[in-house]
Biotite code that builds the C-alpha atoms (Angstrom):
import biotite.structure as struc

atoms = struc.array([
    struc.Atom([0.000, 0.000, 0.000], chain_id="A", res_id=1, res_name="LYS", atom_name="CA", element="C"),
    struc.Atom([1.355, 3.406, -0.952], chain_id="A", res_id=2, res_name="GLY", atom_name="CA", element="C"),
    struc.Atom([3.761, 1.976, -3.537], chain_id="A", res_id=3, res_name="ALA", atom_name="CA", element="C"),
    struc.Atom([4.238, 3.994, -6.747], chain_id="A", res_id=4, res_name="PRO", atom_name="CA", element="C"),
    struc.Atom([1.689, 3.086, -9.426], chain_id="A", res_id=5, res_name="ALA", atom_name="CA", element="C"),
    struc.Atom([4.187, 3.111, -12.275], chain_id="A", res_id=6, res_name="ASP", atom_name="CA", element="C"),
    struc.Atom([4.266, -0.561, -13.234], chain_id="A", res_id=7, res_name="GLY", atom_name="CA", element="C"),
    struc.Atom([7.625, -1.200, -11.575], chain_id="A", res_id=8, res_name="TYR", atom_name="CA", element="C"),
    struc.Atom([6.220, -2.242, -8.203], chain_id="A", res_id=9, res_name="THR", atom_name="CA", element="C"),
    struc.Atom([4.182, -5.433, -8.331], chain_id="A", res_id=10, res_name="LEU", atom_name="CA", element="C"),
    struc.Atom([2.808, -7.900, -5.800], chain_id="A", res_id=11, res_name="LEU", atom_name="CA", element="C"),
    struc.Atom([2.855, -11.676, -6.105], chain_id="A", res_id=12, res_name="LEU", atom_name="CA", element="C"),
    struc.Atom([-0.354, -12.444, -4.218], chain_id="A", res_id=13, res_name="GLY", atom_name="CA", element="C"),
    struc.Atom([-1.843, -15.768, -3.158], chain_id="A", res_id=14, res_name="SER", atom_name="CA", element="C"),
    struc.Atom([-5.293, -16.580, -1.806], chain_id="A", res_id=15, res_name="ASN", atom_name="CA", element="C"),
    struc.Atom([-4.510, -16.419, 1.952], chain_id="A", res_id=16, res_name="PRO", atom_name="CA", element="C"),
    struc.Atom([-3.765, -12.657, 2.020], chain_id="A", res_id=17, res_name="PRO", atom_name="CA", element="C"),
    struc.Atom([-5.949, -11.840, -0.979], chain_id="A", res_id=18, res_name="MET", atom_name="CA", element="C"),
    struc.Atom([-9.145, -13.823, -0.279], chain_id="A", res_id=19, res_name="SER", atom_name="CA", element="C"),
    struc.Atom([-9.071, -15.179, 3.261], chain_id="A", res_id=20, res_name="PHE", atom_name="CA", element="C"),
    struc.Atom([-7.582, -12.412, 5.412], chain_id="A", res_id=21, res_name="ASN", atom_name="CA", element="C"),
    struc.Atom([-10.357, -9.896, 4.568], chain_id="A", res_id=22, res_name="PRO", atom_name="CA", element="C"),
    struc.Atom([-12.814, -12.395, 6.052], chain_id="A", res_id=23, res_name="ILE", atom_name="CA", element="C"),
    struc.Atom([-11.015, -13.787, 9.099], chain_id="A", res_id=24, res_name="VAL", atom_name="CA", element="C"),
    struc.Atom([-8.846, -10.873, 10.292], chain_id="A", res_id=25, res_name="LYS", atom_name="CA", element="C"),
    struc.Atom([-9.941, -7.696, 12.040], chain_id="A", res_id=26, res_name="LYS", atom_name="CA", element="C"),
    struc.Atom([-8.505, -4.281, 11.200], chain_id="A", res_id=27, res_name="ASP", atom_name="CA", element="C"),
    struc.Atom([-6.683, -5.463, 8.111], chain_id="A", res_id=28, res_name="LEU", atom_name="CA", element="C"),
    struc.Atom([-4.356, -2.633, 7.013], chain_id="A", res_id=29, res_name="PRO", atom_name="CA", element="C"),
    struc.Atom([-5.177, -3.179, 3.343], chain_id="A", res_id=30, res_name="TYR", atom_name="CA", element="C"),
    struc.Atom([-8.162, -3.889, 1.126], chain_id="A", res_id=31, res_name="ASP", atom_name="CA", element="C"),
    struc.Atom([-7.151, -6.292, -1.645], chain_id="A", res_id=32, res_name="PRO", atom_name="CA", element="C"),
    struc.Atom([-9.970, -5.136, -3.917], chain_id="A", res_id=33, res_name="LEU", atom_name="CA", element="C"),
    struc.Atom([-9.597, -1.384, -3.392], chain_id="A", res_id=34, res_name="LYS", atom_name="CA", element="C"),
    struc.Atom([-5.826, -1.097, -3.014], chain_id="A", res_id=35, res_name="ASP", atom_name="CA", element="C"),
    struc.Atom([-4.756, -3.473, -5.779], chain_id="A", res_id=36, res_name="LEU", atom_name="CA", element="C"),
    struc.Atom([-5.466, -4.109, -9.436], chain_id="A", res_id=37, res_name="LYS", atom_name="CA", element="C"),
    struc.Atom([-5.028, -7.595, -10.934], chain_id="A", res_id=38, res_name="PRO", atom_name="CA", element="C"),
    struc.Atom([-2.421, -7.933, -13.660], chain_id="A", res_id=39, res_name="VAL", atom_name="CA", element="C"),
    struc.Atom([-2.732, -11.629, -14.434], chain_id="A", res_id=40, res_name="ARG", atom_name="CA", element="C"),
    struc.Atom([-3.477, -14.987, -12.868], chain_id="A", res_id=41, res_name="GLY", atom_name="CA", element="C"),
    struc.Atom([-0.468, -17.301, -12.742], chain_id="A", res_id=42, res_name="LEU", atom_name="CA", element="C"),
    struc.Atom([-1.181, -20.805, -11.476], chain_id="A", res_id=43, res_name="PHE", atom_name="CA", element="C"),
    struc.Atom([-3.224, -22.896, -9.099], chain_id="A", res_id=44, res_name="LYS", atom_name="CA", element="C"),
    struc.Atom([-2.647, -26.125, -7.156], chain_id="A", res_id=45, res_name="ALA", atom_name="CA", element="C"),
    struc.Atom([-5.447, -28.329, -5.821], chain_id="A", res_id=46, res_name="MET", atom_name="CA", element="C"),
    struc.Atom([-5.770, -29.160, -2.132], chain_id="A", res_id=47, res_name="ASN", atom_name="CA", element="C"),
    struc.Atom([-6.188, -32.649, -0.709], chain_id="A", res_id=48, res_name="VAL", atom_name="CA", element="C"),
    struc.Atom([-7.800, -34.380, 2.284], chain_id="A", res_id=49, res_name="VAL", atom_name="CA", element="C"),
    struc.Atom([-5.204, -36.608, 3.991], chain_id="A", res_id=50, res_name="VAL", atom_name="CA", element="C"),
    struc.Atom([-5.340, -39.063, 6.903], chain_id="A", res_id=51, res_name="VAL", atom_name="CA", element="C"),
    struc.Atom([-2.770, -41.244, 8.714], chain_id="A", res_id=52, res_name="PRO", atom_name="CA", element="C"),
    struc.Atom([-1.609, -44.249, 6.647], chain_id="A", res_id=53, res_name="PRO", atom_name="CA", element="C"),
    struc.Atom([-3.394, -46.735, 8.909], chain_id="A", res_id=54, res_name="ASP", atom_name="CA", element="C"),
    struc.Atom([-6.563, -44.652, 9.245], chain_id="A", res_id=55, res_name="SER", atom_name="CA", element="C"),
    struc.Atom([-9.806, -46.680, 9.197], chain_id="A", res_id=56, res_name="PRO", atom_name="CA", element="C"),
    struc.Atom([-11.081, -44.282, 6.525], chain_id="A", res_id=57, res_name="PHE", atom_name="CA", element="C"),
    struc.Atom([-10.378, -45.364, 2.964], chain_id="A", res_id=58, res_name="ASN", atom_name="CA", element="C"),
    struc.Atom([-12.694, -42.925, 1.210], chain_id="A", res_id=59, res_name="SER", atom_name="CA", element="C"),
    struc.Atom([-14.130, -39.477, 1.739], chain_id="A", res_id=60, res_name="LEU", atom_name="CA", element="C"),
    struc.Atom([-17.573, -41.038, 2.172], chain_id="A", res_id=61, res_name="ALA", atom_name="CA", element="C"),
    struc.Atom([-16.335, -43.156, 5.096], chain_id="A", res_id=62, res_name="GLU", atom_name="CA", element="C"),
    struc.Atom([-14.710, -40.151, 6.741], chain_id="A", res_id=63, res_name="LEU", atom_name="CA", element="C"),
    struc.Atom([-17.819, -37.987, 6.387], chain_id="A", res_id=64, res_name="ILE", atom_name="CA", element="C"),
    struc.Atom([-20.061, -40.746, 7.719], chain_id="A", res_id=65, res_name="GLU", atom_name="CA", element="C"),
    struc.Atom([-17.934, -40.935, 10.855], chain_id="A", res_id=66, res_name="ALA", atom_name="CA", element="C"),
    struc.Atom([-17.745, -37.133, 11.168], chain_id="A", res_id=67, res_name="ALA", atom_name="CA", element="C"),
    struc.Atom([-21.525, -36.893, 11.117], chain_id="A", res_id=68, res_name="ARG", atom_name="CA", element="C"),
    struc.Atom([-21.657, -39.050, 14.244], chain_id="A", res_id=69, res_name="LYS", atom_name="CA", element="C"),
    struc.Atom([-18.685, -37.588, 16.104], chain_id="A", res_id=70, res_name="LYS", atom_name="CA", element="C"),
    struc.Atom([-16.506, -34.527, 15.343], chain_id="A", res_id=71, res_name="PRO", atom_name="CA", element="C"),
    struc.Atom([-13.092, -35.382, 13.930], chain_id="A", res_id=72, res_name="LEU", atom_name="CA", element="C"),
    struc.Atom([-9.922, -33.446, 14.704], chain_id="A", res_id=73, res_name="ASN", atom_name="CA", element="C"),
    struc.Atom([-8.785, -31.525, 11.626], chain_id="A", res_id=74, res_name="LEU", atom_name="CA", element="C"),
    struc.Atom([-5.347, -29.944, 11.253], chain_id="A", res_id=75, res_name="GLY", atom_name="CA", element="C"),
    struc.Atom([-4.989, -26.805, 9.096], chain_id="A", res_id=76, res_name="THR", atom_name="CA", element="C"),
    struc.Atom([-2.162, -24.310, 8.645], chain_id="A", res_id=77, res_name="SER", atom_name="CA", element="C"),
    struc.Atom([-4.078, -21.476, 6.967], chain_id="A", res_id=78, res_name="PHE", atom_name="CA", element="C"),
    struc.Atom([-7.468, -19.917, 7.561], chain_id="A", res_id=79, res_name="ALA", atom_name="CA", element="C"),
    struc.Atom([-8.351, -20.754, 3.974], chain_id="A", res_id=80, res_name="GLY", atom_name="CA", element="C"),
    struc.Atom([-7.931, -24.459, 4.554], chain_id="A", res_id=81, res_name="TYR", atom_name="CA", element="C"),
    struc.Atom([-10.300, -24.209, 7.487], chain_id="A", res_id=82, res_name="ARG", atom_name="CA", element="C"),
    struc.Atom([-12.830, -22.302, 5.383], chain_id="A", res_id=83, res_name="LEU", atom_name="CA", element="C"),
    struc.Atom([-12.621, -24.942, 2.663], chain_id="A", res_id=84, res_name="ASP", atom_name="CA", element="C"),
    struc.Atom([-13.280, -27.717, 5.160], chain_id="A", res_id=85, res_name="MET", atom_name="CA", element="C"),
    struc.Atom([-16.074, -25.744, 6.814], chain_id="A", res_id=86, res_name="GLU", atom_name="CA", element="C"),
    struc.Atom([-17.649, -25.536, 3.377], chain_id="A", res_id=87, res_name="TRP", atom_name="CA", element="C"),
    struc.Atom([-17.409, -29.313, 3.032], chain_id="A", res_id=88, res_name="LEU", atom_name="CA", element="C"),
    struc.Atom([-18.875, -29.674, 6.522], chain_id="A", res_id=89, res_name="ALA", atom_name="CA", element="C"),
    struc.Atom([-21.807, -27.457, 5.570], chain_id="A", res_id=90, res_name="THR", atom_name="CA", element="C"),
    struc.Atom([-22.435, -29.433, 2.388], chain_id="A", res_id=91, res_name="LEU", atom_name="CA", element="C"),
    struc.Atom([-22.125, -32.864, 4.002], chain_id="A", res_id=92, res_name="SER", atom_name="CA", element="C"),
    struc.Atom([-23.303, -32.470, 7.590], chain_id="A", res_id=93, res_name="GLY", atom_name="CA", element="C"),
    struc.Atom([-19.891, -33.514, 8.905], chain_id="A", res_id=94, res_name="ALA", atom_name="CA", element="C"),
    struc.Atom([-18.373, -31.932, 12.013], chain_id="A", res_id=95, res_name="LYS", atom_name="CA", element="C"),
    struc.Atom([-14.702, -31.052, 12.399], chain_id="A", res_id=96, res_name="PHE", atom_name="CA", element="C"),
    struc.Atom([-12.768, -29.675, 15.355], chain_id="A", res_id=97, res_name="ASN", atom_name="CA", element="C"),
    struc.Atom([-10.302, -27.349, 13.663], chain_id="A", res_id=98, res_name="ASN", atom_name="CA", element="C"),
    struc.Atom([-6.807, -27.417, 15.162], chain_id="A", res_id=99, res_name="VAL", atom_name="CA", element="C"),
    struc.Atom([-4.829, -24.448, 13.775], chain_id="A", res_id=100, res_name="PRO", atom_name="CA", element="C"),
    struc.Atom([-1.085, -24.741, 13.114], chain_id="A", res_id=101, res_name="TYR", atom_name="CA", element="C"),
    struc.Atom([1.526, -22.200, 12.090], chain_id="A", res_id=102, res_name="LYS", atom_name="CA", element="C"),
    struc.Atom([2.789, -24.357, 9.236], chain_id="A", res_id=103, res_name="GLY", atom_name="CA", element="C"),
    struc.Atom([1.964, -27.390, 7.120], chain_id="A", res_id=104, res_name="THR", atom_name="CA", element="C"),
    struc.Atom([4.981, -29.466, 8.299], chain_id="A", res_id=105, res_name="PRO", atom_name="CA", element="C"),
    struc.Atom([3.596, -29.430, 11.862], chain_id="A", res_id=106, res_name="GLN", atom_name="CA", element="C"),
    struc.Atom([0.183, -30.539, 10.586], chain_id="A", res_id=107, res_name="VAL", atom_name="CA", element="C"),
    struc.Atom([1.701, -33.474, 8.735], chain_id="A", res_id=108, res_name="LEU", atom_name="CA", element="C"),
    struc.Atom([3.947, -34.431, 11.658], chain_id="A", res_id=109, res_name="THR", atom_name="CA", element="C"),
    struc.Atom([0.989, -34.597, 14.047], chain_id="A", res_id=110, res_name="ASP", atom_name="CA", element="C"),
    struc.Atom([-1.094, -36.407, 11.427], chain_id="A", res_id=111, res_name="LEU", atom_name="CA", element="C"),
    struc.Atom([1.556, -39.110, 11.071], chain_id="A", res_id=112, res_name="MET", atom_name="CA", element="C"),
    struc.Atom([1.823, -39.194, 14.863], chain_id="A", res_id=113, res_name="GLY", atom_name="CA", element="C"),
    struc.Atom([-1.931, -39.914, 15.128], chain_id="A", res_id=114, res_name="HIS", atom_name="CA", element="C"),
    struc.Atom([-2.673, -36.675, 16.996], chain_id="A", res_id=115, res_name="HIS", atom_name="CA", element="C"),
    struc.Atom([-5.104, -35.688, 14.233], chain_id="A", res_id=116, res_name="LEU", atom_name="CA", element="C"),
    struc.Atom([-7.822, -37.556, 12.383], chain_id="A", res_id=117, res_name="ASP", atom_name="CA", element="C"),
    struc.Atom([-7.270, -35.678, 9.136], chain_id="A", res_id=118, res_name="LEU", atom_name="CA", element="C"),
    struc.Atom([-5.471, -32.782, 7.539], chain_id="A", res_id=119, res_name="GLY", atom_name="CA", element="C"),
    struc.Atom([-6.111, -30.513, 4.565], chain_id="A", res_id=120, res_name="PHE", atom_name="CA", element="C"),
    struc.Atom([-3.311, -29.004, 2.522], chain_id="A", res_id=121, res_name="THR", atom_name="CA", element="C"),
    struc.Atom([-1.837, -28.266, -0.893], chain_id="A", res_id=122, res_name="ASP", atom_name="CA", element="C"),
    struc.Atom([-1.236, -31.489, -2.796], chain_id="A", res_id=123, res_name="ARG", atom_name="CA", element="C"),
    struc.Atom([2.099, -30.255, -4.124], chain_id="A", res_id=124, res_name="GLY", atom_name="CA", element="C"),
    struc.Atom([3.393, -29.957, -0.547], chain_id="A", res_id=125, res_name="VAL", atom_name="CA", element="C"),
    struc.Atom([2.189, -33.367, 0.632], chain_id="A", res_id=126, res_name="VAL", atom_name="CA", element="C"),
    struc.Atom([2.986, -35.334, -2.542], chain_id="A", res_id=127, res_name="ASP", atom_name="CA", element="C"),
    struc.Atom([6.255, -36.886, -1.237], chain_id="A", res_id=128, res_name="PRO", atom_name="CA", element="C"),
    struc.Atom([4.423, -38.279, 1.801], chain_id="A", res_id=129, res_name="LEU", atom_name="CA", element="C"),
    struc.Atom([1.581, -39.586, -0.363], chain_id="A", res_id=130, res_name="LEU", atom_name="CA", element="C"),
    struc.Atom([4.014, -41.321, -2.685], chain_id="A", res_id=131, res_name="ASN", atom_name="CA", element="C"),
    struc.Atom([5.958, -42.883, 0.200], chain_id="A", res_id=132, res_name="SER", atom_name="CA", element="C"),
    struc.Atom([2.803, -44.069, 1.970], chain_id="A", res_id=133, res_name="GLY", atom_name="CA", element="C"),
    struc.Atom([3.442, -41.986, 5.085], chain_id="A", res_id=134, res_name="LYS", atom_name="CA", element="C"),
    struc.Atom([0.005, -40.400, 4.718], chain_id="A", res_id=135, res_name="VAL", atom_name="CA", element="C"),
    struc.Atom([-3.083, -41.531, 2.835], chain_id="A", res_id=136, res_name="LYS", atom_name="CA", element="C"),
    struc.Atom([-5.057, -39.282, 0.495], chain_id="A", res_id=137, res_name="GLY", atom_name="CA", element="C"),
    struc.Atom([-8.846, -39.500, 0.290], chain_id="A", res_id=138, res_name="LEU", atom_name="CA", element="C"),
    struc.Atom([-9.909, -36.792, -2.165], chain_id="A", res_id=139, res_name="ALA", atom_name="CA", element="C"),
    struc.Atom([-8.648, -33.724, -4.011], chain_id="A", res_id=140, res_name="VAL", atom_name="CA", element="C"),
    struc.Atom([-10.370, -30.375, -4.320], chain_id="A", res_id=141, res_name="GLY", atom_name="CA", element="C"),
    struc.Atom([-9.759, -29.859, -8.031], chain_id="A", res_id=142, res_name="GLY", atom_name="CA", element="C"),
    struc.Atom([-12.329, -29.801, -10.802], chain_id="A", res_id=143, res_name="ASN", atom_name="CA", element="C"),
    struc.Atom([-10.636, -32.863, -12.270], chain_id="A", res_id=144, res_name="THR", atom_name="CA", element="C"),
    struc.Atom([-8.354, -35.554, -10.912], chain_id="A", res_id=145, res_name="ARG", atom_name="CA", element="C"),
    struc.Atom([-4.680, -34.911, -10.355], chain_id="A", res_id=146, res_name="TYR", atom_name="CA", element="C"),
    struc.Atom([-2.350, -35.779, -13.235], chain_id="A", res_id=147, res_name="ARG", atom_name="CA", element="C"),
    struc.Atom([0.180, -37.628, -11.086], chain_id="A", res_id=148, res_name="LYS", atom_name="CA", element="C"),
    struc.Atom([-0.232, -40.761, -8.913], chain_id="A", res_id=149, res_name="PRO", atom_name="CA", element="C"),
    struc.Atom([-1.622, -41.687, -6.544], chain_id="A", res_id=150, res_name="PRO", atom_name="CA", element="C"),
    struc.Atom([-4.906, -41.314, -8.381], chain_id="A", res_id=151, res_name="ASP", atom_name="CA", element="C"),
    struc.Atom([-7.457, -39.820, -6.000], chain_id="A", res_id=152, res_name="LEU", atom_name="CA", element="C"),
    struc.Atom([-11.114, -38.983, -6.645], chain_id="A", res_id=153, res_name="PRO", atom_name="CA", element="C"),
    struc.Atom([-12.259, -35.392, -6.524], chain_id="A", res_id=154, res_name="THR", atom_name="CA", element="C"),
    struc.Atom([-14.565, -34.142, -3.786], chain_id="A", res_id=155, res_name="VAL", atom_name="CA", element="C"),
    struc.Atom([-16.961, -33.275, -6.596], chain_id="A", res_id=156, res_name="ARG", atom_name="CA", element="C"),
    struc.Atom([-17.269, -36.848, -7.826], chain_id="A", res_id=157, res_name="GLU", atom_name="CA", element="C"),
    struc.Atom([-17.507, -38.031, -4.215], chain_id="A", res_id=158, res_name="SER", atom_name="CA", element="C"),
    struc.Atom([-20.955, -36.498, -3.972], chain_id="A", res_id=159, res_name="GLY", atom_name="CA", element="C"),
    struc.Atom([-20.440, -32.720, -3.730], chain_id="A", res_id=160, res_name="TYR", atom_name="CA", element="C"),
    struc.Atom([-20.472, -31.419, -7.328], chain_id="A", res_id=161, res_name="PRO", atom_name="CA", element="C"),
    struc.Atom([-20.263, -27.728, -6.415], chain_id="A", res_id=162, res_name="GLU", atom_name="CA", element="C"),
    struc.Atom([-17.120, -28.113, -4.298], chain_id="A", res_id=163, res_name="TYR", atom_name="CA", element="C"),
    struc.Atom([-13.688, -26.910, -5.379], chain_id="A", res_id=164, res_name="THR", atom_name="CA", element="C"),
    struc.Atom([-10.556, -26.029, -3.429], chain_id="A", res_id=165, res_name="SER", atom_name="CA", element="C"),
    struc.Atom([-7.130, -24.972, -4.613], chain_id="A", res_id=166, res_name="PHE", atom_name="CA", element="C"),
    struc.Atom([-4.340, -22.562, -3.779], chain_id="A", res_id=167, res_name="ALA", atom_name="CA", element="C"),
    struc.Atom([-3.788, -19.838, -6.390], chain_id="A", res_id=168, res_name="TRP", atom_name="CA", element="C"),
    struc.Atom([-1.258, -17.132, -7.178], chain_id="A", res_id=169, res_name="THR", atom_name="CA", element="C"),
    struc.Atom([-1.568, -13.978, -9.280], chain_id="A", res_id=170, res_name="ALA", atom_name="CA", element="C"),
    struc.Atom([0.281, -10.731, -10.021], chain_id="A", res_id=171, res_name="VAL", atom_name="CA", element="C"),
    struc.Atom([-1.186, -7.459, -8.738], chain_id="A", res_id=172, res_name="PHE", atom_name="CA", element="C"),
    struc.Atom([-0.295, -3.783, -9.152], chain_id="A", res_id=173, res_name="ALA", atom_name="CA", element="C"),
    struc.Atom([-1.271, -0.716, -7.104], chain_id="A", res_id=174, res_name="PRO", atom_name="CA", element="C"),
    struc.Atom([-4.860, 0.278, -7.856], chain_id="A", res_id=175, res_name="ALA", atom_name="CA", element="C"),
    struc.Atom([-3.861, 3.601, -9.452], chain_id="A", res_id=176, res_name="GLU", atom_name="CA", element="C"),
    struc.Atom([-1.675, 1.920, -12.086], chain_id="A", res_id=177, res_name="THR", atom_name="CA", element="C"),
    struc.Atom([-2.880, 3.056, -15.544], chain_id="A", res_id=178, res_name="PRO", atom_name="CA", element="C"),
    struc.Atom([-4.743, 0.421, -17.538], chain_id="A", res_id=179, res_name="ASP", atom_name="CA", element="C"),
    struc.Atom([-2.365, 0.589, -20.505], chain_id="A", res_id=180, res_name="HIS", atom_name="CA", element="C"),
    struc.Atom([0.546, -0.332, -18.224], chain_id="A", res_id=181, res_name="ILE", atom_name="CA", element="C"),
    struc.Atom([-1.437, -3.177, -16.654], chain_id="A", res_id=182, res_name="VAL", atom_name="CA", element="C"),
    struc.Atom([-2.309, -4.491, -20.118], chain_id="A", res_id=183, res_name="THR", atom_name="CA", element="C"),
    struc.Atom([1.341, -4.402, -21.187], chain_id="A", res_id=184, res_name="LYS", atom_name="CA", element="C"),
    struc.Atom([2.424, -6.231, -18.036], chain_id="A", res_id=185, res_name="LEU", atom_name="CA", element="C"),
    struc.Atom([-0.362, -8.788, -18.437], chain_id="A", res_id=186, res_name="SER", atom_name="CA", element="C"),
    struc.Atom([0.634, -9.564, -22.031], chain_id="A", res_id=187, res_name="ASP", atom_name="CA", element="C"),
    struc.Atom([4.284, -10.009, -21.043], chain_id="A", res_id=188, res_name="ALA", atom_name="CA", element="C"),
    struc.Atom([3.311, -12.286, -18.160], chain_id="A", res_id=189, res_name="THR", atom_name="CA", element="C"),
    struc.Atom([1.069, -14.363, -20.417], chain_id="A", res_id=190, res_name="ARG", atom_name="CA", element="C"),
    struc.Atom([3.899, -14.980, -22.853], chain_id="A", res_id=191, res_name="LYS", atom_name="CA", element="C"),
    struc.Atom([6.192, -16.064, -20.028], chain_id="A", res_id=192, res_name="ALA", atom_name="CA", element="C"),
    struc.Atom([3.559, -18.384, -18.550], chain_id="A", res_id=193, res_name="MET", atom_name="CA", element="C"),
    struc.Atom([3.017, -20.045, -21.935], chain_id="A", res_id=194, res_name="GLU", atom_name="CA", element="C"),
    struc.Atom([6.692, -20.946, -22.330], chain_id="A", res_id=195, res_name="SER", atom_name="CA", element="C"),
    struc.Atom([7.546, -24.645, -22.480], chain_id="A", res_id=196, res_name="GLU", atom_name="CA", element="C"),
    struc.Atom([9.983, -24.583, -19.496], chain_id="A", res_id=197, res_name="PRO", atom_name="CA", element="C"),
    struc.Atom([7.258, -23.081, -17.311], chain_id="A", res_id=198, res_name="LEU", atom_name="CA", element="C"),
    struc.Atom([4.668, -25.599, -18.489], chain_id="A", res_id=199, res_name="LYS", atom_name="CA", element="C"),
    struc.Atom([7.109, -28.434, -17.782], chain_id="A", res_id=200, res_name="GLU", atom_name="CA", element="C"),
    struc.Atom([7.729, -27.057, -14.304], chain_id="A", res_id=201, res_name="TYR", atom_name="CA", element="C"),
    struc.Atom([4.016, -26.843, -13.542], chain_id="A", res_id=202, res_name="LEU", atom_name="CA", element="C"),
    struc.Atom([3.492, -30.403, -14.771], chain_id="A", res_id=203, res_name="THR", atom_name="CA", element="C"),
    struc.Atom([6.307, -31.606, -12.519], chain_id="A", res_id=204, res_name="LYS", atom_name="CA", element="C"),
    struc.Atom([4.856, -29.755, -9.525], chain_id="A", res_id=205, res_name="MET", atom_name="CA", element="C"),
    struc.Atom([1.285, -30.810, -10.262], chain_id="A", res_id=206, res_name="GLY", atom_name="CA", element="C"),
    struc.Atom([0.021, -27.278, -10.817], chain_id="A", res_id=207, res_name="GLY", atom_name="CA", element="C"),
    struc.Atom([-2.143, -25.751, -13.531], chain_id="A", res_id=208, res_name="ASP", atom_name="CA", element="C"),
    struc.Atom([-2.131, -22.399, -15.256], chain_id="A", res_id=209, res_name="LEU", atom_name="CA", element="C"),
    struc.Atom([-4.595, -19.764, -14.063], chain_id="A", res_id=210, res_name="LEU", atom_name="CA", element="C"),
    struc.Atom([-4.855, -17.987, -17.439], chain_id="A", res_id=211, res_name="PRO", atom_name="CA", element="C"),
    struc.Atom([-6.871, -14.948, -16.402], chain_id="A", res_id=212, res_name="LEU", atom_name="CA", element="C"),
    struc.Atom([-6.263, -11.414, -17.665], chain_id="A", res_id=213, res_name="GLY", atom_name="CA", element="C"),
    struc.Atom([-6.929, -8.260, -15.611], chain_id="A", res_id=214, res_name="PRO", atom_name="CA", element="C"),
    struc.Atom([-10.722, -8.251, -16.052], chain_id="A", res_id=215, res_name="VAL", atom_name="CA", element="C"),
    struc.Atom([-11.186, -11.998, -15.632], chain_id="A", res_id=216, res_name="GLU", atom_name="CA", element="C"),
    struc.Atom([-8.860, -12.095, -12.639], chain_id="A", res_id=217, res_name="MET", atom_name="CA", element="C"),
    struc.Atom([-10.829, -9.306, -10.966], chain_id="A", res_id=218, res_name="ARG", atom_name="CA", element="C"),
    struc.Atom([-14.084, -11.219, -11.491], chain_id="A", res_id=219, res_name="GLU", atom_name="CA", element="C"),
    struc.Atom([-12.481, -14.390, -10.148], chain_id="A", res_id=220, res_name="PHE", atom_name="CA", element="C"),
    struc.Atom([-11.078, -12.549, -7.111], chain_id="A", res_id=221, res_name="HIS", atom_name="CA", element="C"),
    struc.Atom([-14.404, -10.906, -6.243], chain_id="A", res_id=222, res_name="VAL", atom_name="CA", element="C"),
    struc.Atom([-16.194, -14.253, -6.558], chain_id="A", res_id=223, res_name="ALA", atom_name="CA", element="C"),
    struc.Atom([-13.611, -15.970, -4.319], chain_id="A", res_id=224, res_name="GLU", atom_name="CA", element="C"),
    struc.Atom([-14.074, -13.452, -1.513], chain_id="A", res_id=225, res_name="ILE", atom_name="CA", element="C"),
    struc.Atom([-17.870, -13.607, -1.807], chain_id="A", res_id=226, res_name="ALA", atom_name="CA", element="C"),
    struc.Atom([-17.828, -17.408, -1.743], chain_id="A", res_id=227, res_name="ARG", atom_name="CA", element="C"),
    struc.Atom([-15.656, -17.634, 1.341], chain_id="A", res_id=228, res_name="TYR", atom_name="CA", element="C"),
    struc.Atom([-17.639, -14.933, 3.092], chain_id="A", res_id=229, res_name="ARG", atom_name="CA", element="C"),
    struc.Atom([-20.745, -17.085, 2.664], chain_id="A", res_id=230, res_name="ARG", atom_name="CA", element="C"),
    struc.Atom([-18.849, -20.094, 4.029], chain_id="A", res_id=231, res_name="VAL", atom_name="CA", element="C"),
    struc.Atom([-17.651, -18.136, 7.062], chain_id="A", res_id=232, res_name="ALA", atom_name="CA", element="C"),
    struc.Atom([-21.151, -16.821, 7.784], chain_id="A", res_id=233, res_name="GLU", atom_name="CA", element="C"),
    struc.Atom([-22.656, -20.318, 7.531], chain_id="A", res_id=234, res_name="ALA", atom_name="CA", element="C"),
    struc.Atom([-19.985, -21.683, 9.882], chain_id="A", res_id=235, res_name="ALA", atom_name="CA", element="C"),
    struc.Atom([-20.260, -18.795, 12.332], chain_id="A", res_id=236, res_name="GLY", atom_name="CA", element="C"),
    struc.Atom([-16.609, -17.779, 11.841], chain_id="A", res_id=237, res_name="ILE", atom_name="CA", element="C"),
    struc.Atom([-15.961, -14.204, 12.985], chain_id="A", res_id=238, res_name="LYS", atom_name="CA", element="C"),
    struc.Atom([-12.942, -11.994, 12.239], chain_id="A", res_id=239, res_name="PRO", atom_name="CA", element="C"),
    struc.Atom([-10.286, -12.201, 14.956], chain_id="A", res_id=240, res_name="GLU", atom_name="CA", element="C"),
])
């Protein structure tokens, strides 16, 4: 905030500060919609529901059935992960006791140590543990299945067709940046994102392009905040 709007000062923003903080934090010193202007969406990575390797739950349906009868302990490292799981709880009737952590490694450590019933995190982060069998995946939050093994069903195909959950990243500029500069920056970013080395990197990391220009990215951003605000209101989550 307060940075020169000349196209030389840009922000690499992800959904926690851009979509979640306005909902869960009081007295936020910035307004992501008023203070910033989208330049271009970059990429997104789907989130995944994980449980200990010897968990009795082998599908999302089994986990939700148990969570309808008795709340399960859920580990999350970002407010957004909690909001995503509260959304699933609202859709399914499941109940989760959210246990907040400062970082994903602590969530996964306690999950493997059987201090948690489940965790929710970015699939790219947890992939090594999934591949080694140290945690078990039940479902991913993407619109389609993940390209890399292990092959996990989506939450959508598990009975909740409106559900989606992924981490995203985009480039933003100060709100006063002239449109012609934003357009020039967006075009340059698009060309870079369409390069073969970048596509190969995203494939390796399990991510997908978020090919949204300034107008489309603004619409997407507004919709994200509105969606999570509805989730927070339904779950009774107040800003802290």
